[in-house]
C-alpha positions in Angstrom: 0.0 0.0 0.0 1.3 3.4 -0.9 1.0 6.2 1.6 1.2 9.8 0.5 3.3 12.1 2.8 3.1 15.9 2.8 6.5 17.3 3.3 5.7 20.9 4.1 9.3 21.9 4.7 10.2 21.1 1.1 6.7 21.9 -0.3 6.0 18.5 -1.8 3.8 15.5 -1.6 5.6 12.2 -2.0 5.2 8.4 -1.9 8.0 6.2 -0.7 8.7 2.7 -1.9 11.5 0.5 -0.5 13.1 3.4 1.2 13.3 5.6 -1.8 10.9 8.1 -3.4 8.6 6.5 -5.9 6.6 9.6 -6.8 6.8 13.3 -5.9 4.7 16.4 -6.7 6.2 19.8 -5.8 4.4 23.1 -5.4 5.1 26.8 -4.8 3.1 28.9 -2.4 2.1 32.0 -4.3 0.0 33.3 -1.4 -1.6 31.7 1.7 -4.7 30.9 -0.5 -3.0 29.8 -3.7 -0.6 26.9 -4.3 1.0 26.2 -7.7 1.7 22.7 -8.7 5.0 23.0 -10.7 6.2 19.4 -11.1 5.1 15.8 -10.8 7.4 12.8 -11.3 6.8 9.1 -11.0 9.9 6.9 -11.2 9.9 4.5 -14.1 9.7 1.4 -11.9 6.6 2.8 -10.2 4.6 3.9 -13.3 1.2 2.5 -14.0 0.2 2.2 -10.4 -1.8 5.5 -10.2 0.7 7.2 -7.9 0.5 10.5 -9.7 -3.3 10.5 -9.2 -2.8 9.7 -5.5 -0.5 12.7 -5.1 -3.1 15.0 -6.8 -5.9 13.6 -4.7 -3.9 14.3 -1.5 -3.2 17.9 -2.5 -6.8 18.4 -3.4 -7.9 17.1 0.0 -5.3 19.4 1.7 -6.6 22.4 -0.3 -10.2 21.7 0.7 -9.3 21.4 4.3 -7.3 24.6 4.3 -9.3 26.9 1.9 -6.6 26.9 -0.7 -7.0 27.1 -4.5 -4.6 25.2 -6.8 -3.1 26.4 -10.1 -1.7 23.3 -11.9 1.1 24.4 -14.2 2.7 20.9 -14.4 1.3 19.2 -17.6 0.3 16.0 -15.7 -1.6 17.9 -13.0 -3.2 20.3 -15.5 -4.5 17.4 -17.5 -6.0 15.8 -14.4 -7.7 19.0 -13.3 -9.2 19.4 -16.8 -10.5 15.8 -16.8 -11.8 15.4 -13.2 -14.6 17.8 -12.6 -14.7 16.9 -8.9 -11.6 19.0 -8.5 -13.2 22.2 -9.8 -13.9 23.6 -6.3 -10.2 24.0 -5.6 -9.1 25.0 -9.2 -7.8 28.6 -9.5 -9.3 30.2 -12.5 
């Protein structure tokens, strides 16, 4: 089972596997109410397991809990926000 960690010190959400990082999504805090997703990476050995989607879902949940809007600049995140209408409440327009 993959657990998503929120590393606030380094402004990233990550998933570890066998002691290493299997997937990571980084963000920039533009303001207390706006976070920008700037990069998502899933290691080759971990692809096809939905880890990128788990990272996005964790950030969306965090945003909802904290009244934050998200601006997805990373192509992967942007594509997910365009396809998943349930995320529209936290999408910065």
